[in-house]
BANU-905749 format. One record per atom (N, C-alpha, C, O): residue in one letter; y, x negated, z. Coordinates in pm, whole numbers, plus 50000, padded with zeros to 5 digits. Example, Ala and Ser with C-alpha at 12.3 -4.5 7.8 and 13.67 -1.06 7.14 Angstrom:
REM BANU-905749
A494314868150780/A495504877050780/A496704868050780/A496684857650846/S497754871550708/S498944863350714/S500034871050787/S501144865950804/
This chain:
REM BANU-905749
M394026420310247/M395476418510292/M395726426410428/M396496422710516/A395076435610429/A395366446010570/A394766435410691/A395476433710790/T393776430010683/T393046422510794/T393696410210814/T393886405910927/N394116403010693/N395086391910745/N396516394110794/N397176385810857/R396906406510757/R398246409510825/R398146412410958/R398906407811044/R397126420810980/R396556424111121/R396486411711200/R397076409211305/A395786405411142/A395486389811219/A396866382511250/A397096376411354/L397656384011153/L398926375111185/L399846381011296/L400486374311377/L399816396611286/L400616402511392/L399896400611512/L400666400811608/R398876399011539/R398406396311662/R398386383211720/R398406380911841/T398336375411635/T398886361011692/T399946358411707/T400306348211766/G400786368011653/G402316365411682/G402916374911778/G404136375911793/L401896383011853/L402166391811963/L402846380512083/L402366370712141/T404196387312087/T404846377812203/T404776385412358/T405076397112384/V404406377612426/V404366380212568/V404596367212643/V404446356312587/T404956368512766/T405266356212851/T404676359512982/T404716370613034/A404056348013037/A403306349013184/A404646352313263/A405806348813242/V403916362713390/V405126367613485/V406316361513447/V407356364013508/G436876460609073/G437636465008993/G437206464908836/G437386476408795/A436756457308740/A436486457808599/A434846458608595/A434146457808696/A434356460308466/A432746462008434/A432486446208464/A433316437308445/G431456445008503/G430676431608514/G430056423108410/G430186426108291/L429386412708448/L428836404508341/L427536412908279/L426796420308345/S427456410308150/S426256420408094/S425086413708054/S425046402508003/L423946422408083/L422696419808058/L422326431007981/L423176439707966/P421066432807921/P420586440307813/P420396455207909/P420056454808027/N420606465307850/N420536479307927/N419416478907999/N418376474507949/P419476482608104/P418366479708228/P417216490908203/P416066489608244/A417736503308124/A416816515408088/A415796512207976/A414866519507943/S416146498707917/S414996495107828/S413996485307881/S413216479807802/A413966482907996/A413106474408083/A411706484108103/A411846496008130/A410576478908091/A409256482508127/A409156487508271/A409556479608356/P408726498808310/P408756503808434/P407906494708509/P406966488408459/N408346494008661/N407616485308770/N407546472708715/N406786465308777/S408086467808618/S407866453308557/S409106445608541/S409556444108427/P409796439908659/P411206436108645/P411056423508565/P410106416008589/T412086420208457/T412206408808389/T412696398908492/T413316402308592/R412386386808462/R412866373508578/R414286371308510/R414406369008389/V415486372508610/V416816370508596/V417016356908639/V416666353108751/R417636348508542/R418016336608596/R418996337608754/R419746347008780/P418796327408832/P419696329208944/P421046328908944/P421626332809045/E421786324208831/E422936326008815/E423656335708718/E424826334908681/A422716345208682/A423056357308600/A423326368608691/A422656370408793/A424296376308656/A424746390208720/A424146402708631/A424096401808508/P423726413508696/P423426422108631/P424526431108561/P425706428508587/S424286440208485/S425726447808438/S426136456508540/S425296464908573/I427196456608598/I427786463608696/I428956470608646/I429916463608616/A429036481508634/A430366491408612/A431336490908714/A431026497308814/G432446485008717/G433326486608821/G434026500708821/G433926509108732/T434796501908943/T435216516508979/T436076519908866/T436016531408822/D436836511708816/D437796518308678/D436836524508579/D437036535908536/A435646516008537/A434816522608453/A434306534208463/A434016540808363/W434136538208582/W433296554008636/W434446563908671/W434176575608698/G435866558808673/G436866569008698/G437106572608857/G437286583908904/A437076560308927/A437206561709103/A438666567209124/A439596564309049/R438776575409236/R440006577909292/R440316563309360/R439466554809387/P441646562409382/P441966550409437/P441686552909581/P441676564409626/A441486543409647/A441176542909825/A442166549609901/A443316545709880/S442046557809977/S443086563310081/S443616553610163/S444596557810225/G443236539410190/G443756532710280/G443416515210216/G443136513210098/T443506505810302/T443606492210256/T442186490410279/T441566495110375/I441566481210157/I440076477910181/I440036465410268/I440836456310245/Q439236464510359/Q439336452810438/Q438316442610396/Q437116445510389/V438766431410369/V438046420410306/V437806408710418/V438766401710449/L436616406810476/L436486395010556/L436126380510483/L435396378410387/D436876371910559/D436586357210521/D435276350210570/D435326339310629/S434146356610545/S432826353010594/S431716359510478/S432106369210413/R430536355010456/R429496362610364/R428906368810463/R428836366710584/P428346379710366/P427306389010454/P425956382210465/P425716373310384/I425156385110545/I424016377810584/I422646385910536/I421546380210539/K422836400610488/K421806407510470/K422016417910363/K423116419510311/I420946425210330/I420886435010219/I420376448110282/I419236446810329/I420906460310296/I420186472910324/I420136481610220/I421146485010158/V419146485110198/V418556495210095/V418666510110142/V418306514010254/H419236518610040/H419376532510108/H418686540609985/H418236535109884/H418686554010010/H418106564909895/H419596574509908/H420196575910015/T419996579909795/T421146589309835/T420676603809878/T421466612409916/A419066606209865/A418626619209921/A419196631609840/A419226643009887/T419646628209709/T419956638109624/T418876642709531/T417756638509559/S418986650909421/S417756654109354/S417306640409275/S417926629809261/N416106644009233/N415176630809137/N415686637408995/N414916644808934/S416996634708945/S417276637608830/S416526631808700/S416246619808695/S416286638308623/S415686636508480/S416776628508381/S416386622808279/D417976628608417/D419166623908343/D419276609608388/D419676606308500/F418866600908289/F418886586108280/F420086579908254/F420346568008272/S420936590008202/S422286582808091/S423106577508206/S423026580408325/Q424096567108133/Q425156562508222/Q426316571808260/Q427066570708357/A426316582608148/A427326591708207/A426866600608333/A427756604508409/H425756603508356/H425176608708470/H425576598108597/H426036601908704/A425326585808566/A425366575208677/A426806578508724/A427076582208838/F427806576508610/F429396580108635/F429426588308726/F429816585408840/A429036599908692/A429266613608757/A428736613908902/A429396618408996/L427306607908915/L427046605909049/L428206597909157/L428526601809269/S428716585109082/S429526578309169/S430736587509194/S431466584809289/R430996597509120/R432566602809132/R432176614009273/R432896615509371/D430876620809250/D430366627909350/D430306620909501/D430956624509599/I429566612209494/I429396604309614/I430966601309685/I431286604909798/Q431786594309595/Q433046590309640/Q433776603309686/Q434276602709799/D433936616109611/D434466627009683/D433756630609804/D434526633409896/Y432346631709837/Y431716636509967/Y432246624710075/Y432556628210189/H432326612210038/H432556602710147/H434136603310191/H434486601010306/M435036606810087/M436336608610133/M436776620110188/M437476620010290/D436336632410119/D436556646710169/D435956652210269/D436536658610357/S434476649810262/S433766653710394/S433786642910511/S434056645910627/N433546633210480/N433506622010576/N434736616910651/N434736611810763/G435836619310565/G437136612310609/G437216598310573/G438196592510619/W436326590310492/W436226577910499/W437656572810371/W438116580910290/L437936564010377/L438876558510295/L438586554210148/L439396550310064/D437036556110134/D436536552710000/D435046555110000/D434506561010094/T434436550909905/T433046550709892/T432456543210010/T433116533610048/G431236546210080/G430636541010194/G429906527210138/G430096516410194/Q429276528410051/Q428296516810000/Q428906507709898/Q429786512409826/H428526494709884/H428926486909787/H428646491209653/H429476492509563/F427316493309646/F426716495809511/F425976507109505/F425356511109604/T425956513809385/T425046528109362/T424116523809242/T424746519509146/N422946524109230/N421916520609160/N421166537809120/N420496545309190/S421626539008982/S420876553308956/S419536554408897/S418946543808879/R419026564208865/R417436564508837/R417406560308714/R416256558208676/G418326557808626/G418256554108499/G418466538608486/G418346532708379/G418816532108615/G418756516108623/G420516514208603/G420906502608610/W421386523208583/W423086517708588/W423556517308730/W423606526608811/I423886504508746/I424556500508871/I425996500508848/I426556494508757/T426656509008957/T428146510608969/T428576501709081/T427766497209162/E429846499109086/E430416496609199/E430976507209312/E431796515609273/G430676507309413/G431056518509512/G432256516309574/G433256521109521/R432336511309655/R433676506509747/R434696498909658/R434196490309585/H435846500409652/H436736492109574/H436616478009608/H436296476309726/R436766468309547/R436626453109542/R435436448509578/R435256436409594/S434526457109595/S432996448609601/S432656441709500/S432346429909520/L432626446009396/L432366437209248/L433006424109264/L432296414309284/E434376422909256/E435166413009260/E434846404709371/E434866392609348/V434516408909497/V434276399909617/V432936393809595/V432776381709611/L431866402509556/L430426398809515/L430536388609406/L429496382109399/N431416385109321/N431276377109182/N432006364209244/N431796353109195/G432936366109361/G433496354209431/G432446346009519/G432476333709521/G431446354109599/G430426347909661/G430926341609782/G430096334409836/T432046342409838/T432476337109969/T432746347010077/T432606343910195/R433156359310036/R433626368610123/R433196381410105/R432676384309997/H433356392010216/H432666401710227/H433376414810252/H434026414610357/V433436424610194/V434076440010186/V433496447510301/V432356451810285/V434086449610408/V433706460210520/V433406473510471/V434256478810399/S432366479510497/S431886492310439/S431556502410535/S431996502610649/A430656511710479/A430396523410582/A428976528710553/A428726540610536/H428216520410549/H426826526410499/H425736525610613/H424826533910616/A425806518010682/A425156516710810/A425476516010939/A425736504010956/S425616521611039/S425946517911182/S425676504211224/S424536499611215/G426836496211278/G426656483511336/G426426471211263/G426476459911311/Q426146474711126/Q425896467411035/Q426916464110907/Q426576455910822/N428246471410901/N429016473610796/N429796459210785/N429986455310670/S430156452810867/S430566439510847/S429946427310812/S430516417110774/V428516429110830/V427556418210797/V426486421510721/V425466414610731/A426516432310633/A425426436310524/A425996443510407/A426796452910411/L425506438510312/L425506449410185/L424756460210159/L423536460310178/G425396470010115/G424776484310113/G424456489109970/G425446490809898/I423266491409919/I422896497309808/I422216511309813/I421096513709859/E423206521009752/E422376534909745/E421736534709596/E422276531409491/N420416539309617/N419486541409503/N419286558409499/N418786565609585/E419856561809373/E419656577809344/E418446583509359/E417526579709286/G418226593709454/G417116600509465/G416366603409596/G416956598509693/L415526608309620/L414906611609750/L413566608109723/L412776614209652/Y413376596109794/Y411856588709793/Y410966591209918/Y410286582009963/T410976603209972/T410316604910069/T408706608710033/T407766608510114/G408646611909905/G407136613009854/G406826612009698/G405806615209637/V408036606509653/V407746602809510/V408076588609493/V408756583709583/D407666579609381/D408006565209350/D409166567409285/D409596577909237/V409816552509290/V411226549109211/V411006548809077/V409856545009056/P411716551608957/P411346551008840/P411606536008809/P412426529308872/G410806531208704/G410986518008665/G412486512508631/G412906501408664/Q413036520008578/Q414356514308553/Q415236512308666/Q415966502308661/L415316520208771/L415886521208900/L415116505408970/L415796496309017/W413736505108963/W413346493009072/W413746480408981/W414076470709049/T413806478308846/T414236467908779/T415746463408797/T416006451608818/S416716472908789/S417656470808837/S418136469008988/S419166462509004/L417566473609088/L417426469809211/L417026454309248/L417566447009332/V416076451609173/V415546436809195/V416556427309135/V416986417709199/A416916429909014/A418236420408956/A419496420809056/A420066410409088/L419886432909102/L421076432709203/L420886423209323/L421686414909364/C419446426709379/C419316420709509/C419336404209478/C419966396309549/R418456399809347/R418566385909333/R419886381609306/R420226370509346/Y420856390309230/Y422166380509225/Y423026382009361/Y423866373209379/M422896392709467/M423466392009584/M422786379609680/M423486373009756/C421586377809668/C420886365409740/C421406352109693/C421456342409768/D421826351809563/D422156338809503/D423686337809548/D424126327609600/Q424356347609526/Q425696346009534/Q426206341509686/Q427126333609706/Y425436347809783/Y425726346809920/Y424766336410009/Y424946334310129/R423886331309943/R422676323710005/R421856332610099/R421466327710205/I421586343710072/I420986355310162/I419336349810136/I418996346110023/R418466349610239/R417206346810215/R416686362210178/R417126372410231/P415756361710085/P415196374010055/P414616382610163/P414626394910157/S414146376010258/S413366381810395/S414516390310485/S414276397510583/E415776387510426/E416866392410499/E417366407610422/E418476412710440/I416216413710329/I416426427610283/I415636437210333/I414406436110326/Y416286448410393/Y416116456110499/Y416496473710444/Y417306477510360/G415666480710522/G415946495310472/G416826499410593/G416846493010698/H417616511910568/H418586517210666/H417826520010774/H418346518410884/R416386525110765/R415806529910910/R415626516210992/R415486517111114/D415636504810937/D415646492511013/D416556489911129/D416366481811220/F417696499011110/F418746498211209/F419386509311259/F420216509811350/N418846519711181/N419606533011239/N418206542711232/N417286541011152/S418286555011353/S417176564011317/S417366574411223/S417806585511253/T417016570711101/T416966578010966/T415856576010880/T415236565410875/E415586586110812/E414196586810723/E414606575110616/E413756567510570/C415976574510582/C416206567310483/C415686550110459/C415726542510556/P415386547010376/P415506550210225/P414386559910176/P414226562110056/G413626565510271/G412256572110212/G411166566510240/G411246554510217/D410026570110286/D408766566210331/D408296554510198/D407956542810214/V408416562110064/V407726555809953/V408746543109931/V408276531809939/L409816544509910/L410726530909883/L410566521009995/L410346509009977/Y410706527110116/Y410466518710223/Y409336507710220/Y409446495510237/A408086516310191/A407156509510185/A406986499010059/A405986492010049/R407916498509976/R407986487109875/R408916478709904/R409156471809804/L409506476009987/L410586465810051/L409806452210052/L410266442509992/S408766451510112/S407826438710089/S407706433209965/S407686421109948/E407606443309856/E407396441909734/E408796437709658/E408806429409567/L409746443209697/L411186437809659/L411526423809713/L412096415409644/R411146421609841/R411096407009899/R410696397309826/R411326387009800/A409386400909781/A408476391809688/A409316392109565/A409796381209536/A409566401109495/A410046400509368/A411556391709373/A411906384809277/V412156392709465/V413596386709467/V413156373309493/V414026365009466/G411956367809542/G411876352109557/G411166348909688/G410786337209690/D410886355409793/D410586348309894/D409266358709946/D409536367410029/A407946357509898/A406896363809924/A406716362510088/A406486373110147/A406806352710152/A406456349910308/A407486356510383/A407456354910505/G408386363410333/G409146370710437/G408416383910523/G407976394210471/Q408436381310631/Q407626390810697/Q408746398810810/Q409266392810904/L408956411510784/L409796419810847/L408836426610943/L407916432910891/I408936426311102/I408166435711174/I409166448611225/I409966448011318/P408926459111150/P410096470011165/P409656477911283/P408496478011323/W410596484311336/W410536495611441/W409586505411355/W409636503911233/P408846513911398/P408396526511326/P409056536211338/P409636538111445/L409186545311233/L409886556911255/L409126568411277/L408396572111185/L409146575811400/L408466587111440/L409156600211420/L410376601311427/R408266611211393/R409046623711352/R408136635411396/R406936633711413/L408746647211412/L408036659311403/L406846660211333/L406786657811212/G405666664111416/G404276663811346/G403456651911342/G402276652811309/D404076638911379/D403276627811375/D402666627311535/D403226629911642/T401196622411503/T400436620311639/T399726605411641/T399536598611540/G399406602111762/G398696590411774/G399186582411883/G399996587811958/A398836570311905/A399006562512000/A400566557412016/A401036553912124/R401196557611911/R402496553611924/R403346565111937/R404536562411953/V403036577011932/V403696587511988/V403396589312157/V404326591412235/T401936588112202/T401826585712323/T402556576512396/T403046580512502/A402736564112360/A403136552312411/A405056558512393/A405826556712487/A405346563012309/A406896570512303/A407206579812416/A408246579012480/Q406186589312440/Q406296596512538/Q406216594112678/Q406806600712764/H405446583912700/H405386574912826/H406576569412838/H407096571812947/L407346561412750/L408556556412758/L409806565312794/L410786562612863/L409486576812725/L411016588012750/L410696591012895/L411666592812969/R409446591812947/R409366598613077/R409766585113186/R410326586813295/A409446574213142/A409936563413231/A411396560813230/A411836553213316/R412226566413140/R413666566713140/R414086579113200/R415306581313203/G413386586713243/G413896599413344/G413716611513242/G414116622113289/L413316612013139/L413326624413041/L412476633813100/L411376629513135/T412726646613122/T411916655413210/T411096663813068/T411426662612950/G409876672813129/G409426681513017/G408676672912913/G408146678912819/V408586660912919/V407816653212807/V406206653212805/V405706648212905/P405506656812729/P403926657712737/P403566640712706/P404216632212645/T402466640112765/T401606628012695/T400206629012625/T399196622512649/D400416639312528/D399306643512454/D399276636412326/D398356639812251/G400236625512277/G400176619412156/G400556626812044/G400166623211934/V401406638712059/V401866645911956/V403206648811936/V403836654712025/Y403736645511832/Y405366643511829/Y405576661011802/Y405606665611688/G405716668911915/G406046681911908/G407476687011928/G408276677811944/P407936697811930/P409206702411953/P409676695112121/P410766689512138/A408776696212219/A409286691112354/A409746676512339/A410726671512393/T408786669912249/T409106655212250/T410246652912173/T411076644912214/E410446659612052/E411776657911978/E412916659812055/E413786651112062/D413006672512125/D413896673512206/D414296663512310/D415476661512338/A413346657512364/A413526645612449/A414136633112395/A414916625912457/V413736631612285/V414226620312181/V415756622812169/V416546613912198/R416196635812123/R417236638712116/R418256637212226/R419276630512220/R417826644312326/R418616641812465/R419056627012460/R420186622512441/F417726619512483/F417956604112508/F418986596112402/F419736586912434/A418826601812276/A419886596712190/A421356598912225/A422186589912231/V421596612912248/V422886616012304/V423336608912392/V424366602312376/A422566609012514/A422936601312641/A423066585412603/A423806578712675/N422656581412536/N423006567112514/N423576563612392/N423416552612339/N424406575012337/N425396574112219/N424726567612108/N425466559912046/V423386568812060/V422856567811958/V423716572111820/V424046583911813/P424006565211738/P424816574411632/P423966584111535/P422796582011504/M424656593811498/M424056604411426/M423836598711294/M424916596611239/E422806595311221/E422366587911104/E421866596811000/E421006605111028/H422326595710887/H421666601810771/H422126593110638/H422946584010639/C421476597710536/C421646592110400/C422776593910370/C423086605810374/Y423816585010332/Y425226587910318/Y425916596810205/Y426966603110199/A424726594410106/A425406601710025/A425396619209991/A425716624409884/S425056624710086/S424856635810076/S424776643410211/S424686635010300/A424776655410259/A424946662910365/A423576662610433/A422696666310356/H423146659510553/H422216662810616/H422196666510764/H423186663010829/A421266672810824/A421096677810961/A421336662711041/A421366651210997/D421486667911173/D421436658511265/D419936652111278/D418966659611291/E419796638111276/E418586630511269/E418106627811400/E416936624611424/R419066629011489/R418646621811631/R417486625611693/R417046619111788/G416946635611649/G415256639511697/G414296629411630/G413106629411661/L414776621211541/L413846610211495/L413856598411586/L414896594311637/L412706593011605/L412426581511703/L412556568411589/L411626567111509/G413506560611584/G413446551711494/G414116540511536/G414216538911658/A414686530711449/A415246517611494/A416406517711578/A416656508411655/G417226529711563/G418426531211636/G418276534611766/G419276535211838/T416786537811825/T416446542211955/T415666533212034/T415816529912151/W414576528811926/W413276523012015/W414086510212106/W413976510112229/P414806500812044/P415426489412146/P416016492812270/P416166484912364/L416436508212270/L417016512612401/L416296518412502/L416636520512618/L414996521312429/L413636528212494/L412916518912552/L412526522512663/V412466504312510/V411516497712534/V412226491212673/V413396492912706/T411386484712733/T411616477412867/T410746465912892/T409536468212889/S411136453912917/S409986443312957/S409166450213082/S409646456113179/V407906448113054/V406746455313157/V405766448413144/V405446444313032/R404906444913279/R403786438013267/R402706448813221/R402926460813234/A401376443113158/A400606453413124/A399816460113219/A399096469613189/D399896456013322/D399316463913434/D400246471613529/D399946474813644/D401446474313466/D402366481313547/D401776494513586/D400906498913511/P402136502513707/P401166515513709/P402146525713676/P401736537213694/G403296524513632/G404196532513588/G404146536913429/G403236533013356/D405306546013377/D404826551013256/D404926539013157/D404046537113073/A406066530613168/A406016521513062/A404916513413079/A404616507612975/G404136510613183/G402826501013145/G401536512713093/G400586509313023/R401656520313121/R400686534113059/R401176533312880/R400466535212781/A402376530412886/A402686530712713/A401876518212664/A400906518412588/V402356509412712/V401576496212680/V399876495812648/V399276490812553/R399366503312771/R397886502912777/R397526512112647/R396516509412581/A398356523112612/A397966532812532/A397666526112389/A396646528012324/L398756517612353/L398836508812230/L397716498712221/L397056498312118/L397426489312340/L396426479512340/L395226488312304/L394686483912203/T394666498712351/T393736504912335/T393366510212192/T392346508512125/A394396516312170/A394346517912008/A394306507311905/A393866509311792/R394786495711948/R394756484311852/R393446475511898/R393336464611842/G392576478711980/G391616470712031/G391896458812103/G390996451212137/D393096456712128/D393526444012195/D393176443312370/D392966453212441/R393186430712411/R393276428912554/R394136416812596/R394006405612547/L395086420212696/L395856409712743/L395706409012905/L395306418312975/A396066397012949/A395986394413078/A396656406613171/A397486413613113/P396446409013275/P396996422113339/P398536415213359/P399516422013330/T398666404113400/T400136395713438/T400856395813298/T402056393413306/A400376397913175/A401186395913066/A402436405913057/A402456418113076/L403456397413023/L404726407213031/L405126409412865/L405126400712778/I405436422012853/I405816426912747/I407246426612711/I408016434412767/D407656418012621/D409256417412589/D409266428012461/D408366435512422/T410716425912409/T410986433512300/T410296430512173/T410006439612095/R410026417612147/R409346416812023/R408006420212039/R407446426011946/G407286417112161/G405966422312175/G405816437312147/G404926442012076/W406716444112207/W406746459512162/W406606462412015/W405866470711963/R407526453411953/R407686456911803/R406006451411768/R405386460811718/N405346442011778/N404326437111716/N403196448211777/N402356452011696/L403126453611917/L402396464311934/L402326479211856/L401356486211830/L403636480811832/L404136493711750/L403546494811627/L403116505611584/T403496481711552/T403226479511413/T401756481211374/T401406479611257/
């Protein structure tokens, strides 16, 4: 599979010449781990509305657009990987998230549309999200991913998935919820993303993010191919780091080495670049996190890359050649690398 995917990416390199409880299904906690039961397209998973889990009233008016969302964004809460798989725990988690979002973030309500617990219990997040989802024609404006809140549904999955896998119950419910969303809004399963695909954040964690292709396939479109921007962080090494260092230098950042090591100097340069270009401070929204603008991800790469010829003598050209050498690829010196070309080279 890896060889076939690499061949596909190579051939695709773009260059140019010069409110109430929802409908019921069986308790998701009874499903076999990592083996989601096929849900009929018209069936909704069991979703507990805001009234069911004791939500506070929103502090302002919930905005509802007369348009459908076009994508789904998967998050993790970055809270502890609880062993309490009960519905009571899921309800308490939803209350904690809402309190944090309203009291600490100053938002009018929970940021995401739905929360999926480690026990597979799905709860409505922002008020009216369940009502509007069941209607299938409108969209609740949310606060889960910068730049995407008017067009994307947000799902928070309880836990921290930087190094451990998701429980089977959570996975089963996530598949069922995404299927229902896709059916209601005619969203292609290839339009299921991770938070890091749009903002510079670790969310939804390396492990859950690596399973998004599996999620798209389970929802119904095995052919969906997302070419993501990579996430680079302190301690990473290799050609992608070298390319990033050259691109930072090309953008006028000083004190950046070109040693292929994402060390403190490179992290500082990325942070300075993000601040100078107003890249939002992103984190997994269910809990407090440090400033992640030292991460180089989807929120920063598009601002950093530039259309450049493969033989350009400057730092941007050196970035291209570092990636080509690492991949074993060759391009005509006059080939122009555009944004999609950068994404392919960096994959």
